[in-house]
C-alpha atoms as a printed R data frame, in Angstrom:
    type eleno elety resid chain resno       x       y       z
1   ATOM     1    CA   MET     A     1 -30.361 -31.421 -19.855
2   ATOM     2    CA   ALA     A     2 -27.854 -28.603 -20.072
3   ATOM     3    CA   LYS     A     3 -24.631 -29.217 -21.931
4   ATOM     4    CA   TYR     A     4 -21.430 -27.837 -20.523
5   ATOM     5    CA   VAL     A     5 -18.748 -26.698 -22.916
6   ATOM     6    CA   VAL     A     6 -15.268 -27.543 -21.715
7   ATOM     7    CA   GLN     A     7 -12.558 -25.345 -23.161
8   ATOM     8    CA   PRO     A     8  -9.483 -27.248 -24.327
9   ATOM     9    CA   TYR     A     9  -6.598 -27.128 -21.863
10  ATOM    10    CA   THR     A    10  -3.757 -25.209 -23.436
11  ATOM    11    CA   LYS     A    11  -1.236 -23.575 -21.141
12  ATOM    12    CA   ALA     A    12  -1.118 -23.116 -17.398
13  ATOM    13    CA   SER     A    13  -1.732 -19.527 -16.307
14  ATOM    14    CA   TYR     A    14  -0.272 -19.930 -12.843
15  ATOM    15    CA   ASP     A    15   3.197 -20.254 -11.371
16  ATOM    16    CA   LEU     A    16   3.639 -21.853  -7.951
17  ATOM    17    CA   LYS     A    17   7.341 -21.084  -7.597
18  ATOM    18    CA   TYR     A    18   6.776 -18.177  -5.220
19  ATOM    19    CA   PHE     A    19   3.940 -19.886  -3.376
20  ATOM    20    CA   LYS     A    20   6.225 -22.784  -2.474
21  ATOM    21    CA   GLU     A    21   8.536 -20.292  -0.754
22  ATOM    22    CA   PHE     A    22   5.788 -18.834   1.478
23  ATOM    23    CA   SER     A    23   6.538 -19.116   5.191
24  ATOM    24    CA   THR     A    24   4.019 -20.323   7.753
25  ATOM    25    CA   GLU     A    25   3.697 -16.758   9.048
26  ATOM    26    CA   ARG     A    26   2.986 -15.433   5.560
27  ATOM    27    CA   MET     A    27   0.303 -18.074   5.024
28  ATOM    28    CA   LYS     A    28  -1.243 -17.120   8.373
29  ATOM    29    CA   ALA     A    29  -1.420 -13.458   7.342
30  ATOM    30    CA   ILE     A    30  -3.023 -14.372   4.012
31  ATOM    31    CA   ALA     A    31  -5.546 -16.542   5.856
32  ATOM    32    CA   LEU     A    32  -6.451 -13.585   8.086
33  ATOM    33    CA   MET     A    33  -7.034 -11.374   5.039
34  ATOM    34    CA   ALA     A    34  -9.333 -14.007   3.552
35  ATOM    35    CA   GLU     A    35 -11.128 -14.608   6.851
36  ATOM    36    CA   VAL     A    36 -12.155 -10.955   7.262
37  ATOM    37    CA   GLY     A    37 -13.299 -10.736   3.634
38  ATOM    38    CA   LEU     A    38 -10.566  -8.756   1.900
39  ATOM    39    CA   PRO     A    39 -11.141  -8.904  -1.894
40  ATOM    40    CA   LEU     A    40  -8.842 -11.190  -3.876
41  ATOM    41    CA   TYR     A    41  -7.194  -8.359  -5.819
42  ATOM    42    CA   LYS     A    42  -6.354  -6.630  -2.540
43  ATOM    43    CA   ILE     A    43  -4.855  -9.831  -1.157
44  ATOM    44    CA   HIS     A    44  -2.673 -10.130  -4.239
45  ATOM    45    CA   HIS     A    45  -1.705  -6.457  -3.940
46  ATOM    46    CA   SER     A    46  -0.764  -7.080  -0.315
47  ATOM    47    CA   ILE     A    47   1.419 -10.088  -1.138
48  ATOM    48    CA   VAL     A    48   3.398  -7.950  -3.583
49  ATOM    49    CA   ILE     A    49   3.720  -5.212  -0.939
50  ATOM    50    CA   GLY     A    50   5.184  -7.841   1.376
51  ATOM    51    CA   ASP     A    51   7.760  -8.811  -1.246
52  ATOM    52    CA   VAL     A    52   8.746  -5.201  -1.890
53  ATOM    53    CA   ALA     A    53   8.982  -4.402   1.818
54  ATOM    54    CA   LEU     A    54  11.659  -7.075   2.181
55  ATOM    55    CA   LEU     A    55  13.579  -5.639  -0.778
56  ATOM    56    CA   ILE     A    56  13.465  -2.178   0.792
57  ATOM    57    CA   ALA     A    57  14.575  -3.661   4.114
58  ATOM    58    CA   ASP     A    58  17.593  -5.121   2.303
59  ATOM    59    CA   GLY     A    59  18.393  -1.679   0.914
60  ATOM    60    CA   VAL     A    60  18.059   0.086   4.261
61  ATOM    61    CA   GLU     A    61  20.310  -2.434   5.986
62  ATOM    62    CA   LYS     A    62  22.915  -2.227   3.232
63  ATOM    63    CA   GLU     A    63  22.906   1.564   2.857
64  ATOM    64    CA   LEU     A    64  22.740   2.488   6.539
65  ATOM    65    CA   GLY     A    65  24.503  -0.447   8.147
66  ATOM    66    CA   ILE     A    66  21.636  -1.096  10.548
67  ATOM    67    CA   LYS     A    67  19.346  -4.033  11.251
68  ATOM    68    CA   VAL     A    68  15.604  -3.776  10.836
69  ATOM    69    CA   ASP     A    69  12.971  -6.201  12.067
70  ATOM    70    CA   ARG     A    70  12.178  -8.056   8.864
71  ATOM    71    CA   TYR     A    71   9.276  -9.928  10.440
72  ATOM    72    CA   VAL     A    72   7.587  -6.662  11.398
73  ATOM    73    CA   CYS     A    73   8.218  -5.286   7.906
74  ATOM    74    CA   GLU     A    74   6.751  -8.337   6.188
75  ATOM    75    CA   MET     A    75   3.701  -8.767   8.425
76  ATOM    76    CA   GLY     A    76   2.935  -5.046   8.469
77  ATOM    77    CA   ALA     A    77   3.166  -4.960   4.681
78  ATOM    78    CA   LEU     A    78   1.066  -8.078   4.151
79  ATOM    79    CA   LEU     A    79  -1.686  -6.809   6.455
80  ATOM    80    CA   HIS     A    80  -1.505  -3.100   5.588
81  ATOM    81    CA   ASP     A    81  -4.883  -3.111   3.812
82  ATOM    82    CA   VAL     A    82  -6.716  -5.666   5.957
83  ATOM    83    CA   GLY     A    83  -9.006  -2.890   7.247
84  ATOM    84    CA   ILE     A    84 -10.434  -2.338   3.760
85  ATOM    85    CA   SER     A    85 -12.604  -5.378   4.454
86  ATOM    86    CA   GLN     A    86 -14.619  -3.291   6.928
87  ATOM    87    CA   ILE     A    87 -15.273  -0.059   5.003
88  ATOM    88    CA   GLN     A    88 -17.444   1.034   2.090
89  ATOM    89    CA   LYS     A    89 -14.696   2.382  -0.188
90  ATOM    90    CA   ASP     A    90 -11.064   1.330  -0.222
91  ATOM    91    CA   ASP     A    91  -9.789   4.921  -0.416
92  ATOM    92    CA   MET     A    92 -11.202   5.849   3.001
93  ATOM    93    CA   PRO     A    93  -8.315   6.733   5.371
94  ATOM    94    CA   GLU     A    94 -10.083   4.903   8.190
95  ATOM    95    CA   HIS     A    95  -8.974   1.575   6.766
96  ATOM    96    CA   ALA     A    96  -5.474   2.015   8.186
97  ATOM    97    CA   PHE     A    97  -6.737   2.546  11.720
98  ATOM    98    CA   ILE     A    98  -9.298  -0.251  11.487
99  ATOM    99    CA   GLY     A    99  -6.640  -2.554  10.062
100 ATOM   100    CA   SER     A   100  -4.299  -1.876  12.956
101 ATOM   101    CA   GLN     A   101  -7.028  -2.925  15.382
102 ATOM   102    CA   ILE     A   102  -7.705  -6.116  13.424
103 ATOM   103    CA   ALA     A   103  -4.002  -6.938  13.671
104 ATOM   104    CA   ARG     A   104  -4.001  -6.343  17.425
105 ATOM   105    CA   ASP     A   105  -7.105  -8.493  17.858
106 ATOM   106    CA   ALA     A   106  -5.429 -11.246  15.826
107 ATOM   107    CA   GLY     A   107  -2.459 -11.262  18.184
108 ATOM   108    CA   TYR     A   108   0.100  -9.277  16.209
109 ATOM   109    CA   SER     A   109   2.541  -6.998  18.003
110 ATOM   110    CA   GLU     A   110   2.093  -3.281  18.506
111 ATOM   111    CA   GLU     A   111   5.011  -2.762  16.106
112 ATOM   112    CA   VAL     A   112   3.125  -4.550  13.323
113 ATOM   113    CA   ALA     A   113  -0.100  -2.705  14.167
114 ATOM   114    CA   ARG     A   114   1.671   0.660  13.998
115 ATOM   115    CA   CYS     A   115   3.063  -0.144  10.550
116 ATOM   116    CA   ILE     A   116  -0.499  -0.738   9.380
117 ATOM   117    CA   GLU     A   117  -1.892   2.351  11.109
118 ATOM   118    CA   LEU     A   118   0.658   4.733   9.587
119 ATOM   119    CA   HIS     A   119   1.007   3.410   6.036
120 ATOM   120    CA   ASP     A   120  -1.746   5.149   4.053
121 ATOM   121    CA   PHE     A   121  -0.493   7.959   1.773
122 ATOM   122    CA   ALA     A   122   2.892   7.447   3.517
123 ATOM   123    CA   GLY     A   123   1.194   8.760   6.635
124 ATOM   124    CA   LEU     A   124  -1.042  11.753   7.280
125 ATOM   125    CA   THR     A   125   0.181  15.145   8.476
126 ATOM   126    CA   LYS     A   126  -1.349  16.872  11.485
127 ATOM   127    CA   GLU     A   127  -2.736  19.549   9.162
128 ATOM   128    CA   TYR     A   128  -4.588  16.947   7.100
129 ATOM   129    CA   VAL     A   129  -5.850  14.995  10.106
130 ATOM   130    CA   GLU     A   130  -7.183  18.179  11.716
131 ATOM   131    CA   GLY     A   131  -8.552  19.613   8.492
132 ATOM   132    CA   ALA     A   132 -10.336  16.472   7.343
133 ATOM   133    CA   ASN     A   133 -11.729  15.862  10.844
134 ATOM   134    CA   LEU     A   134 -11.185  12.127  10.582
135 ATOM   135    CA   PRO     A   135 -13.541  10.493  13.117
136 ATOM   136    CA   CYS     A   136 -11.169   7.579  13.690
137 ATOM   137    CA   VAL     A   137  -8.363   9.828  14.927
138 ATOM   138    CA   ILE     A   138  -9.022  11.181  18.405
139 ATOM   139    CA   ASP     A   139  -5.638  12.820  18.936
140 ATOM   140    CA   LYS     A   140  -5.195  15.396  16.187
141 ATOM   141    CA   GLU     A   141  -1.485  15.000  15.581
142 ATOM   142    CA   ASP     A   142   0.866  13.776  12.875
143 ATOM   143    CA   LYS     A   143   0.181  10.201  11.840
144 ATOM   144    CA   LEU     A   144   3.478   9.703  10.034
145 ATOM   145    CA   PRO     A   145   5.777   6.662   9.972
146 ATOM   146    CA   GLU     A   146   8.750   7.126  12.284
147 ATOM   147    CA   THR     A   147  10.591   3.821  12.761
148 ATOM   148    CA   TRP     A   148  12.388   2.223   9.840
149 ATOM   149    CA   GLU     A   149   9.892  -0.630   9.862
150 ATOM   150    CA   GLU     A   150   6.998   1.844   9.611
151 ATOM   151    CA   LYS     A   151   8.729   3.747   6.813
152 ATOM   152    CA   ILE     A   152   9.514   0.553   4.899
153 ATOM   153    CA   VAL     A   153   5.887  -0.611   4.959
154 ATOM   154    CA   ALA     A   154   4.599   2.837   3.967
155 ATOM   155    CA   TYR     A   155   7.036   3.116   1.081
156 ATOM   156    CA   ALA     A   156   6.409  -0.428  -0.128
157 ATOM   157    CA   ASP     A   157   2.746   0.504  -0.515
158 ATOM   158    CA   MET     A   158   3.626   3.839  -2.116
159 ATOM   159    CA   ILE     A   159   6.029   2.483  -4.719
160 ATOM   160    CA   VAL     A   160   3.848  -0.465  -5.738
161 ATOM   161    CA   SER     A   161   0.772   1.758  -5.932
162 ATOM   162    CA   LEU     A   162   2.501   4.479  -7.958
163 ATOM   163    CA   GLU     A   163   4.553   2.254 -10.271
164 ATOM   164    CA   GLY     A   164   2.395  -0.842 -10.339
165 ATOM   165    CA   GLU     A   165  -1.063   0.747 -10.472
166 ATOM   166    CA   TRP     A   166  -0.536   4.318 -11.705
167 ATOM   167    CA   PHE     A   167   2.394   3.332 -13.994
168 ATOM   168    CA   MET     A   168   4.552   6.196 -12.686
169 ATOM   169    CA   ASP     A   169   8.337   6.552 -12.520
170 ATOM   170    CA   VAL     A   170   8.956   7.159  -8.823
171 ATOM   171    CA   TRP     A   171  12.728   7.278  -9.321
172 ATOM   172    CA   ASN     A   172  12.684  10.308 -11.634
173 ATOM   173    CA   ASP     A   173   9.336  11.983 -10.996
174 ATOM   174    CA   ASP     A   174   9.293  13.950  -7.750
175 ATOM   175    CA   THR     A   175   5.613  14.935  -7.858
176 ATOM   176    CA   CYS     A   176   4.124  11.635  -8.991
177 ATOM   177    CA   ALA     A   177   2.617  10.922  -5.569
178 ATOM   178    CA   CYS     A   178   0.864  14.308  -5.595
179 ATOM   179    CA   ARG     A   179  -0.686  13.690  -9.006
180 ATOM   180    CA   ALA     A   180  -1.841  10.223  -7.986
181 ATOM   181    CA   TYR     A   181  -3.102  11.007  -4.501
182 ATOM   182    CA   TYR     A   182  -4.568  14.499  -4.926
183 ATOM   183    CA   ASP     A   183  -8.021  13.377  -6.007
184 ATOM   184    CA   LEU     A   184  -8.225  10.714  -3.301
185 ATOM   185    CA   LEU     A   185  -7.144  13.060  -0.529
186 ATOM   186    CA   SER     A   186  -9.144  16.054  -1.757
187 ATOM   187    CA   VAL     A   187 -12.413  14.140  -2.180
188 ATOM   188    CA   VAL     A   188 -12.216  12.898   1.407
189 ATOM   189    CA   PHE     A   189 -11.351  16.421   2.571
190 ATOM   190    CA   LYS     A   190 -14.141  18.180   0.675
191 ATOM   191    CA   THR     A   191 -16.772  15.543   1.443
192 ATOM   192    CA   ARG     A   192 -16.160  15.856   5.159
193 ATOM   193    CA   THR     A   193 -15.477  19.586   5.455
194 ATOM   194    CA   GLY     A   194 -16.909  21.261   2.359
195 ATOM   195    CA   ARG     A   195 -13.539  22.910   1.780
196 ATOM   196    CA   VAL     A   196 -11.071  22.527  -1.087
197 ATOM   197    CA   LEU     A   197  -7.681  20.948  -0.408
198 ATOM   198    CA   THR     A   198  -5.048  23.265  -1.874
199 ATOM   199    CA   LYS     A   199  -1.989  21.999  -3.702
200 ATOM   200    CA   ASP     A   200   0.341  23.773  -1.274
201 ATOM   201    CA   HIS     A   201  -1.021  21.752   1.639
202 ATOM   202    CA   PRO     A   202   1.718  20.244   3.892
203 ATOM   203    CA   GLN     A   203   0.423  16.758   3.079
204 ATOM   204    CA   PHE     A   204   1.721  17.030  -0.475
205 ATOM   205    CA   LYS     A   205   5.105  18.345   0.604
206 ATOM   206    CA   HIS     A   206   5.334  15.264   2.814
207 ATOM   207    CA   GLU     A   207   4.501  12.949  -0.111
208 ATOM   208    CA   ILE     A   208   7.294  14.473  -2.229
209 ATOM   209    CA   GLU     A   209   9.929  14.412   0.507
210 ATOM   210    CA   PHE     A   210   9.074  10.868   1.601
211 ATOM   211    CA   ASN     A   211   9.481   9.526  -1.931
212 ATOM   212    CA   LYS     A   212  12.833  11.305  -2.268
213 ATOM   213    CA   GLU     A   213  14.017   9.896   1.061
214 ATOM   214    CA   MET     A   214  13.032   6.282   0.456
215 ATOM   215    CA   ARG     A   215  13.463   5.530  -3.251
216 ATOM   216    CA   LYS     A   216  17.233   5.178  -2.964
217 ATOM   217    CA   PHE     A   217  16.740   2.051  -0.878
218 ATOM   218    CA   ILE     A   218  15.130   0.177  -3.779
219 ATOM   219    CA   PRO     A   219  16.796   1.036  -7.105
220 ATOM   220    CA   ARG     A   220  14.774   0.354 -10.230
221 ATOM   221    CA   GLU     A   221  16.870  -2.687 -11.154
222 ATOM   222    CA   VAL     A   222  16.086  -4.257  -7.772
223 ATOM   223    CA   TYR     A   223  12.370  -3.499  -8.105
224 ATOM   224    CA   GLU     A   224  12.349  -5.070 -11.568
225 ATOM   225    CA   THR     A   225  13.355  -8.440 -10.109
226 ATOM   226    CA   ILE     A   226   9.735  -8.942  -9.087
227 ATOM   227    CA   ARG     A   227   8.198  -7.681 -12.330
228 ATOM   228    CA   PRO     A   228   6.383 -11.008 -12.951
229 ATOM   229    CA   ARG     A   229   4.578 -10.610  -9.627
230 ATOM   230    CA   ILE     A   230   3.759  -6.969 -10.385
231 ATOM   231    CA   ASN     A   231   2.256  -8.041 -13.709
232 ATOM   232    CA   ARG     A   232   0.182 -10.770 -12.061
233 ATOM   233    CA   MET     A   233  -1.078  -8.212  -9.544
234 ATOM   234    CA   ARG     A   234  -2.139  -5.979 -12.438
235 ATOM   235    CA   ASP     A   235  -3.999  -8.889 -14.034
236 ATOM   236    CA   THR     A   236  -5.861  -9.553 -10.795
237 ATOM   237    CA   ILE     A   237  -6.814  -5.885 -10.457
238 ATOM   238    CA   ARG     A   238  -8.170  -5.814 -14.017
239 ATOM   239    CA   LEU     A   239 -10.166  -8.991 -13.379
240 ATOM   240    CA   SER     A   240 -11.810  -7.198 -10.442
241 ATOM   241    CA   GLY     A   241 -13.229  -4.660 -12.905
242 ATOM   242    CA   GLU     A   242 -10.732  -1.848 -12.340
243 ATOM   243    CA   THR     A   243  -9.015  -0.074 -15.235
244 ATOM   244    CA   LEU     A   244  -5.249   0.439 -15.205
245 ATOM   245    CA   PRO     A   245  -3.421   2.702 -14.973
246 ATOM   246    CA   PHE     A   246  -5.419   4.509 -12.317
247 ATOM   247    CA   PRO     A   247  -6.211   8.131 -13.272
248 ATOM   248    CA   SER     A   248  -3.873  10.892 -12.135
249 ATOM   249    CA   LEU     A   249  -3.878  14.682 -12.088
250 ATOM   250    CA   ASP     A   250  -1.626  15.528 -15.025
251 ATOM   251    CA   SER     A   251  -2.079  19.265 -14.458
252 ATOM   252    CA   TRP     A   252  -0.538  19.171 -10.974
253 ATOM   253    CA   GLU     A   253   2.229  21.691 -11.698
254 ATOM   254    CA   GLU     A   254   0.140  24.078 -13.801
């Protein structure tokens, strides 16, 4: 008969403080992610994106004196990667378009679906969409966030990805998005077209300008208020087998 070794209980490795604050709508979104098979580390990533989206929404409202739809921001952020459950690799741009359809099928508004559709790489320029010949995009036009809700979701994903997963300083490093995203964007481009994606491509200018536009709405000291959740996200990513920080192109400006 096999003997099971029980490790002595020492210290709890979980904290339910934030979980107890989850709304019914947030729990519903998490349930949808689980139902379609999104990996655990991506669910945890998405929860953090939801938290950051609300912080950015606070900043936009305070700085500009406008009101944004916080529900749309939170749901769009929580479900931004739900389409990854249906693709082979999580860096395929199609996941944003598939995710938007999942959201529509689940009963979410068009506003939420659009936030999901336009979030990846802070949106895709017409030049990239046309050049990469993405099969999921019939109309070859800019797929860039336009409303404040769309921009907030896109930037929440950008800042958490760059700072939380690439360990980059988005507040002082204007080209960090280019160094992080170049390989991802160029591999897709070359695989599908056989052509090399040049560093002067309009997509990279967009990445730089979008970061400059949005980072003022979430100062570093505000972002740091959720550092414990960022660290837990990193732990979950490592447990999935990924190595952090993700690799970046350090020779971008050479």
